[in-house]
C-alpha positions as CSV (number, residue, x, y, z in Angstrom):
1,M,-14.1,23.2,-33.3
2,E,-14.8,22.9,-29.9
3,A,-16.9,19.8,-29.1
4,P,-20.6,20.5,-27.4
5,A,-20.6,20.3,-23.5
6,G,-22.8,17.4,-23.7
7,S,-20.3,15.4,-25.7
8,T,-17.5,16.1,-23.7
9,R,-19.2,15.0,-20.7
10,N,-20.4,11.9,-22.2
11,Q,-16.6,11.4,-23.3
12,K,-15.7,11.8,-19.6
13,I,-18.2,9.3,-18.5
14,V,-17.3,6.8,-21.0
15,E,-13.4,7.0,-20.5
16,G,-13.8,6.9,-16.8
17,A,-15.7,3.8,-17.0
18,L,-13.6,2.1,-19.3
19,L,-10.4,2.7,-17.3
20,A,-12.4,1.9,-14.0
21,D,-13.0,-1.6,-15.7
22,V,-9.2,-2.0,-16.6
23,A,-8.4,-1.3,-13.0
24,V,-11.1,-3.6,-11.7
25,V,-9.5,-6.4,-13.9
26,L,-6.1,-5.8,-12.4
27,L,-7.5,-5.8,-9.1
28,L,-9.1,-8.9,-9.6
29,G,-5.7,-10.3,-10.3
30,R,-4.7,-9.1,-7.1
31,V,-7.6,-10.8,-5.2
32,Y,-7.3,-14.4,-7.1
33,L,-3.7,-15.0,-8.1
34,P,-2.0,-17.4,-5.8
35,I,1.4,-15.8,-5.7
36,P,2.0,-12.9,-3.0
37,L,4.4,-11.1,-5.2
38,V,2.6,-11.0,-8.3
39,R,-0.6,-9.9,-6.5
40,T,1.3,-7.0,-5.0
41,A,2.4,-6.2,-8.4
42,W,-0.9,-6.2,-10.0
43,R,-2.5,-4.0,-7.4
44,F,0.3,-1.2,-7.9
45,M,-0.2,-1.7,-11.5
46,A,-3.9,-0.9,-11.3
47,A,-3.1,2.8,-10.2
48,A,-1.9,3.5,-13.9
49,P,-5.7,3.6,-15.4
50,F,-6.4,6.2,-12.6
51,V,-3.5,8.3,-13.1
52,L,-4.0,8.3,-16.8
53,L,-7.7,9.5,-16.3
54,A,-6.5,12.2,-13.8
55,Q,-4.0,13.3,-16.5
56,R,-6.4,13.5,-19.4
57,R,-9.7,14.3,-17.8
58,G,-9.0,16.0,-14.4
59,I,-8.9,14.7,-10.8
60,K,-12.8,14.9,-10.4
61,T,-13.2,12.3,-13.0
62,A,-10.5,10.1,-11.5
63,I,-12.2,10.2,-8.1
64,M,-15.7,9.2,-9.9
65,S,-13.9,6.5,-11.6
66,G,-12.6,5.2,-8.2
67,I,-16.0,5.2,-6.8
68,V,-17.3,3.0,-10.0
69,A,-14.4,0.8,-9.7
70,Y,-15.3,0.1,-6.0
71,L,-18.9,-0.5,-6.7
72,L,-18.1,-2.9,-9.5
73,L,-15.3,-4.7,-7.3
74,T,-17.9,-5.1,-4.6
75,A,-20.4,-6.7,-6.8
76,L,-17.8,-9.5,-7.5
77,V,-15.6,-9.9,-4.3
78,G,-17.5,-7.9,-1.5
79,P,-17.2,-4.7,0.0
80,T,-14.3,-5.3,2.4
81,L,-12.0,-6.8,-0.5
82,A,-13.1,-4.1,-2.8
83,L,-11.4,-1.2,-0.6
84,T,-8.3,-1.8,-2.1
85,A,-10.0,0.1,-5.3
86,L,-10.5,3.1,-3.3
87,D,-7.0,2.8,-1.9
88,T,-5.6,2.3,-5.1
89,A,-7.6,5.5,-6.6
90,F,-6.5,7.6,-3.7
91,A,-2.8,6.7,-4.3
92,A,-3.1,7.4,-7.9
93,I,-4.7,10.7,-7.2
94,L,-1.9,11.8,-4.8
95,I,0.5,10.5,-7.7
96,A,-1.4,12.5,-10.5
97,A,-1.4,15.8,-8.5
98,A,2.4,15.4,-7.9
99,I,2.9,14.9,-11.5
100,H,0.8,17.9,-12.4
101,W,2.9,20.0,-9.9
102,Q,6.1,18.5,-11.3
103,W,7.4,17.1,-7.9
104,P,10.6,15.1,-8.1
105,R,9.9,11.6,-7.5
106,A,11.7,11.6,-4.1
107,V,9.3,14.8,-3.0
108,T,6.3,12.8,-4.1
109,A,7.4,9.6,-2.5
110,V,7.9,11.5,1.0
111,V,5.0,14.0,1.0
112,A,2.4,12.0,-0.8
113,G,3.6,8.9,1.1
114,L,2.9,10.6,4.4
115,V,-0.6,12.0,3.3
116,Y,-1.3,8.1,2.2
117,A,0.0,6.9,5.6
118,A,-2.4,9.5,7.4
119,C,-5.5,8.8,5.4
120,D,-5.0,5.2,4.4
121,I,-3.2,3.8,7.6
122,V,-3.5,6.0,10.7
123,I,-7.0,7.3,10.6
124,P,-8.7,3.9,9.4
125,T,-7.0,2.2,12.2
126,I,-8.1,4.6,14.7
127,F,-11.6,4.4,13.3
128,F,-11.4,0.6,13.5
129,A,-10.3,0.6,17.1
130,I,-13.2,3.0,17.9
131,V,-15.9,1.4,16.0
132,F,-15.1,-2.1,17.2
133,R,-14.1,-0.9,20.7
134,I,-10.7,-2.5,21.0
135,P,-8.6,-0.9,23.6
136,V,-5.4,0.4,22.5
137,T,-3.8,-1.4,25.5
138,T,-5.1,-4.9,23.9
139,L,-3.5,-4.0,20.4
140,V,0.0,-3.1,22.4
141,A,-0.4,-6.4,24.4
142,D,-0.9,-8.3,21.3
143,V,2.2,-6.7,19.6
144,R,4.3,-7.4,22.7
145,N,3.2,-10.9,23.0
146,G,3.9,-11.6,19.3
147,M,7.4,-10.2,19.6
148,R,8.0,-12.0,22.4
149,G,6.9,-15.3,21.0
150,S,9.1,-14.6,17.9
151,T,12.1,-13.8,20.3
152,T,11.4,-17.3,21.9
153,L,11.0,-19.0,18.8
154,A,14.4,-17.3,17.5
155,A,16.2,-18.3,20.7
156,R,15.0,-22.1,20.6
157,S,16.0,-22.2,16.9
158,A,19.4,-21.0,17.7
159,A,19.6,-23.7,20.6
160,E,18.7,-26.5,17.9
161,V,21.3,-25.1,15.6
162,N,23.9,-25.1,18.5
163,R,22.9,-28.8,19.3
164,I,23.5,-29.8,15.2
165,L,27.0,-28.0,15.4
166,A,28.0,-29.7,18.9
167,L,27.3,-33.0,16.8
168,L,29.3,-32.0,13.7
169,F,32.2,-29.9,15.5
170,G,32.1,-31.0,18.9
171,S,32.4,-29.1,22.2
172,T,35.0,-26.6,20.4
173,G,32.8,-25.9,17.5
174,P,31.1,-22.6,16.9
175,R,27.8,-21.7,18.7
176,L,25.0,-19.1,18.3
177,P,24.6,-16.7,21.2
178,V,21.3,-18.0,22.3
179,H,21.1,-15.9,25.4
180,L,22.1,-12.8,23.7
181,I,19.3,-13.3,21.1
182,H,16.8,-14.0,24.0
183,S,17.8,-10.9,26.1
184,A,18.1,-8.6,22.9
185,G,14.9,-9.6,21.7
186,F,12.9,-9.1,25.2
187,G,15.1,-5.6,25.3
188,I,14.0,-4.5,22.0
189,T,10.5,-5.5,22.7
190,A,10.2,-3.5,26.0
191,F,11.8,-0.5,24.4
192,L,9.4,-0.7,21.5
193,V,6.3,-1.1,23.4
194,S,7.4,1.7,26.0
195,H,7.4,4.0,22.9
196,W,4.9,2.2,20.8
197,L,3.0,5.6,19.7
198,V,6.3,6.9,18.0
199,F,7.2,3.4,16.6
200,A,3.6,3.0,15.1
201,L,3.8,6.4,13.3
202,L,7.3,5.7,12.0
203,V,6.0,2.4,10.6
204,A,3.0,3.8,9.0
205,G,5.1,6.6,7.5
206,A,7.4,4.1,6.2
207,M,4.7,2.1,4.9
208,G,3.1,5.0,3.1
209,I,6.1,6.1,1.7
210,A,7.1,2.6,0.2
211,N,3.5,2.2,-1.2
212,I,3.3,5.6,-3.1
213,F,7.2,4.8,-4.4
214,A,5.9,1.4,-5.7
215,Y,2.7,2.8,-7.1
216,H,4.5,5.6,-8.8
217,A,7.3,3.3,-10.1
218,A,4.6,0.8,-11.5
219,T,2.8,3.6,-13.1
220,D,5.7,4.9,-15.0
221,L,6.5,1.6,-16.2
222,I,3.1,1.3,-17.9
223,L,2.3,4.9,-18.7
224,D,6.0,5.6,-20.2
225,R,4.8,3.2,-23.0
226,L,2.2,5.4,-24.2
227,P,2.4,8.3,-26.8
228,A,2.8,11.5,-25.1
229,S,-0.5,12.6,-26.9
230,E,-2.4,10.0,-25.1
231,R,-1.1,11.4,-21.7
232,A,-1.7,15.0,-22.5
233,P,-4.7,17.0,-20.6
234,L,-7.4,17.5,-22.8
235,A,-8.9,21.0,-23.2
236,A,-12.2,20.2,-21.4
237,A,-10.7,18.5,-18.5
238,A,-11.5,19.9,-15.3
Protein backbone atom coordinates (compact mmCIF):
# COMPACT_ATOMS: atom_id res chain seq x y z
CA MET A 1 0.00 0.00 0.00
CA GLU A 2 1.46 3.35 -1.04
CA ALA A 3 2.02 5.90 1.70
CA PRO A 4 0.10 9.22 1.50
CA ALA A 5 1.99 12.11 -0.08
CA GLY A 6 1.91 14.11 3.16
CA SER A 7 3.31 11.21 5.14
CA THR A 8 6.13 10.73 2.62
CA ARG A 9 6.98 14.42 2.77
CA ASN A 10 7.08 14.34 6.56
CA GLN A 11 9.36 11.30 6.46
CA LYS A 12 11.72 13.17 4.13
CA ILE A 13 11.81 16.17 6.46
CA VAL A 14 12.45 14.05 9.55
CA GLU A 15 15.10 11.89 7.90
CA GLY A 16 16.80 14.91 6.35
CA ALA A 17 16.87 16.71 9.72
CA LEU A 18 18.24 13.67 11.55
CA LEU A 19 21.03 13.05 9.06
CA ALA A 20 21.83 16.77 9.02
CA ASP A 21 22.23 16.52 12.82
CA VAL A 22 24.62 13.58 12.39
CA ALA A 23 26.67 15.57 9.90
CA VAL A 24 26.74 18.57 12.26
CA VAL A 25 28.04 16.41 15.12
CA LEU A 26 30.85 15.13 12.90
CA LEU A 27 31.66 18.64 11.69
CA LEU A 28 31.76 19.90 15.27
CA GLY A 29 34.46 17.30 15.87
CA ARG A 30 36.31 18.79 12.94
CA VAL A 31 36.08 22.25 14.53
CA TYR A 32 37.01 21.40 18.12
CA LEU A 33 39.30 18.36 18.05
CA PRO A 34 42.94 19.44 18.48
CA ILE A 35 44.60 16.83 16.25
CA PRO A 36 44.76 17.99 12.59
CA LEU A 37 44.61 14.52 11.00
CA VAL A 38 41.65 13.52 13.15
CA ARG A 39 39.84 16.76 12.32
CA THR A 40 40.35 16.12 8.61
CA ALA A 41 39.07 12.54 8.94
CA TRP A 42 35.90 13.73 10.69
CA ARG A 43 35.27 16.25 7.90
CA PHE A 44 35.52 13.54 5.28
CA MET A 45 33.25 11.20 7.26
CA ALA A 46 30.64 13.95 7.55
CA ALA A 47 29.81 13.44 3.87
CA ALA A 48 28.37 9.97 4.56
CA PRO A 49 25.00 11.18 5.96
CA PHE A 50 24.44 13.39 2.93
CA VAL A 51 25.35 10.60 0.49
CA LEU A 52 23.04 8.20 2.29
CA LEU A 53 20.23 10.76 2.22
CA ALA A 54 20.75 11.43 -1.49
CA GLN A 55 20.61 7.69 -2.22
CA ARG A 56 17.45 7.16 -0.16
CA ARG A 57 15.50 10.36 -0.70
CA GLY A 58 17.03 12.06 -3.71
CA ILE A 59 19.36 14.96 -4.45
CA LYS A 60 16.83 17.69 -3.57
CA THR A 61 16.41 16.35 -0.04
CA ALA A 62 20.19 16.15 0.37
CA ILE A 63 20.53 19.79 -0.73
CA MET A 64 17.92 20.90 1.79
CA SER A 65 19.65 18.85 4.48
CA GLY A 66 22.96 20.56 3.66
CA ILE A 67 21.32 23.97 4.10
CA VAL A 68 19.84 22.86 7.44
CA ALA A 69 23.25 21.60 8.56
CA TYR A 70 24.77 24.98 7.64
CA LEU A 71 22.14 26.87 9.66
CA LEU A 72 22.61 24.61 12.68
CA LEU A 73 26.38 24.86 12.52
CA THR A 74 26.15 28.64 12.09
CA ALA A 75 24.29 28.87 15.40
CA LEU A 76 27.08 26.91 17.10
CA VAL A 77 30.34 28.11 15.54
CA GLY A 78 29.46 31.11 13.36
CA PRO A 79 28.77 31.54 9.64
CA THR A 80 32.38 31.35 8.46
CA LEU A 81 33.34 28.03 10.07
CA ALA A 82 29.89 26.69 9.20
CA LEU A 83 30.72 26.95 5.49
CA THR A 84 32.35 23.55 5.87
CA ALA A 85 28.81 22.10 6.02
CA LEU A 86 28.00 23.44 2.55
CA ASP A 87 31.41 22.32 1.32
CA THR A 88 30.85 18.78 2.62
CA ALA A 89 27.25 18.58 1.37
CA PHE A 90 28.34 19.71 -2.10
CA ALA A 91 31.06 17.03 -2.26
CA ALA A 92 28.55 14.42 -1.03
CA ILE A 93 26.03 15.37 -3.72
CA LEU A 94 28.68 15.03 -6.43
CA ILE A 95 29.61 11.59 -5.07
CA ALA A 96 25.96 10.51 -4.80
CA ALA A 97 25.32 11.55 -8.41
CA ALA A 98 28.38 9.62 -9.57
CA ILE A 99 27.22 6.54 -7.64
CA HIS A 100 23.78 6.86 -9.22
CA TRP A 101 25.37 6.99 -12.67
CA GLN A 102 27.62 4.05 -11.70
CA TRP A 103 30.87 5.80 -12.48
CA PRO A 104 34.14 4.07 -11.51
CA ARG A 105 35.87 5.65 -8.54
CA ALA A 106 38.73 6.97 -10.67
CA VAL A 107 36.31 8.72 -13.04
CA THR A 108 34.38 10.10 -10.08
CA ALA A 109 37.56 11.45 -8.49
CA VAL A 110 38.67 13.22 -11.67
CA VAL A 111 35.37 14.57 -13.01
CA ALA A 112 33.72 15.38 -9.69
CA GLY A 113 37.06 16.60 -8.35
CA LEU A 114 37.43 19.14 -11.15
CA VAL A 115 33.83 20.32 -10.65
CA TYR A 116 34.48 20.57 -6.92
CA ALA A 117 37.70 22.52 -7.55
CA ALA A 118 35.95 24.98 -9.87
CA CYS A 119 32.95 25.58 -7.59
CA ASP A 120 34.61 25.30 -4.19
CA ILE A 121 38.11 26.68 -4.76
CA VAL A 122 38.47 28.73 -7.95
CA ILE A 123 35.16 30.64 -7.97
CA PRO A 124 35.22 31.48 -4.21
CA THR A 125 38.83 32.68 -4.54
CA ILE A 126 37.91 34.99 -7.42
CA PHE A 127 34.84 36.20 -5.52
CA PHE A 128 36.95 36.83 -2.40
CA ALA A 129 39.51 38.80 -4.40
CA ILE A 130 36.79 40.94 -6.03
CA VAL A 131 34.76 41.60 -2.86
CA PHE A 132 37.77 42.54 -0.74
CA ARG A 133 39.49 44.29 -3.66
CA ILE A 134 42.69 42.32 -3.39
CA PRO A 135 44.80 42.75 -6.54
CA VAL A 136 46.01 39.55 -8.14
CA THR A 137 49.49 41.03 -8.21
CA THR A 138 49.39 41.23 -4.40
CA LEU A 139 48.48 37.55 -4.10
CA VAL A 140 51.22 36.56 -6.55
CA ALA A 141 53.75 38.73 -4.74
CA ASP A 142 52.81 37.14 -1.40
CA VAL A 143 53.30 33.66 -2.85
CA ARG A 144 56.63 34.68 -4.38
CA ASN A 145 57.87 36.19 -1.14
CA GLY A 146 56.75 33.11 0.79
CA MET A 147 58.57 30.77 -1.58
CA ARG A 148 61.70 32.91 -1.50
CA GLY A 149 61.59 32.98 2.29
CA SER A 150 61.25 29.20 2.38
CA THR A 151 64.20 28.85 0.00
CA THR A 152 66.35 31.16 2.12
CA LEU A 153 65.42 29.25 5.26
CA ALA A 154 66.26 25.93 3.58
CA ALA A 155 69.64 27.27 2.43
CA ARG A 156 70.48 28.59 5.91
CA SER A 157 69.44 25.31 7.47
CA ALA A 158 71.70 23.46 5.02
CA ALA A 159 74.58 25.78 5.95
CA GLU A 160 74.06 25.01 9.64
CA VAL A 161 74.03 21.29 8.87
CA ASN A 162 77.31 21.74 6.98
CA ARG A 163 78.86 23.37 10.06
CA ILE A 164 77.84 20.37 12.14
CA LEU A 165 79.21 18.00 9.51
CA ALA A 166 82.50 19.93 9.50
CA LEU A 167 82.80 19.52 13.26
CA LEU A 168 82.06 15.81 13.04
CA PHE A 169 84.00 14.80 9.93
CA GLY A 170 86.45 17.64 9.29
CA SER A 171 87.04 19.54 6.06
CA THR A 172 86.84 16.38 3.96
CA GLY A 173 83.44 15.32 5.26
CA PRO A 174 80.18 15.37 3.29
CA ARG A 175 78.45 18.69 2.57
CA LEU A 176 74.98 19.77 1.50
CA PRO A 177 74.86 21.85 -1.73
CA VAL A 178 73.81 25.17 -0.15
CA HIS A 179 74.34 27.22 -3.31
CA LEU A 180 72.42 24.71 -5.41
CA ILE A 181 69.51 24.73 -2.95
CA HIS A 182 69.42 28.52 -3.00
CA SER A 183 69.69 28.94 -6.78
CA ALA A 184 67.29 26.08 -7.56
CA GLY A 185 64.71 27.44 -5.12
CA PHE A 186 64.83 30.92 -6.61
CA GLY A 187 64.75 29.49 -10.13
CA ILE A 188 61.67 27.37 -9.39
CA THR A 189 60.03 30.37 -7.73
CA ALA A 190 60.63 32.56 -10.78
CA PHE A 191 59.25 29.89 -13.12
CA LEU A 192 56.11 29.31 -11.08
CA VAL A 193 55.42 33.01 -10.63
CA SER A 194 55.79 33.66 -14.35
CA HIS A 195 53.23 30.89 -15.02
CA TRP A 196 51.14 31.49 -11.88
CA LEU A 197 47.72 31.08 -13.53
CA VAL A 198 48.49 27.63 -14.95
CA PHE A 199 50.14 26.59 -11.71
CA ALA A 200 47.19 27.85 -9.61
CA LEU A 201 44.67 25.96 -11.75
CA LEU A 202 46.74 22.77 -11.55
CA VAL A 203 47.00 23.05 -7.77
CA ALA A 204 43.25 23.73 -7.46
CA GLY A 205 42.45 20.74 -9.69
CA ALA A 206 44.75 18.46 -7.72
CA MET A 207 43.20 19.61 -4.44
CA GLY A 208 39.70 19.02 -5.79
CA ILE A 209 40.52 15.50 -6.99
CA ALA A 210 42.25 14.64 -3.69
CA ASN A 211 39.28 15.93 -1.68
CA ILE A 212 36.66 14.01 -3.66
CA PHE A 213 38.75 10.83 -3.49
CA ALA A 214 39.07 11.19 0.30
CA TYR A 215 35.35 11.98 0.74
CA HIS A 216 34.46 8.96 -1.41
CA ALA A 217 36.77 6.63 0.51
CA ALA A 218 35.46 7.79 3.91
CA THR A 219 31.86 7.49 2.71
CA ASP A 220 32.38 3.96 1.44
CA LEU A 221 34.12 3.00 4.68
CA ILE A 222 30.98 3.97 6.62
CA LEU A 223 28.12 3.12 4.28
CA ASP A 224 29.47 -0.27 3.24
CA ARG A 225 28.74 -1.39 6.79
CA LEU A 226 25.03 -0.68 6.34
CA PRO A 227 22.64 -3.28 4.91
CA ALA A 228 21.90 -2.83 1.22
CA SER A 229 18.24 -2.26 2.05
CA GLU A 230 19.14 0.81 4.09
CA ARG A 231 20.94 2.38 1.14
CA ALA A 232 18.34 1.52 -1.51
CA PRO A 233 16.38 4.41 -3.03
CA LEU A 234 12.83 4.69 -1.71
CA ALA A 235 9.97 4.58 -4.16
CA ALA A 236 8.90 8.15 -3.47
CA ALA A 237 12.39 9.64 -3.61
CA ALA A 238 12.74 12.57 -5.95
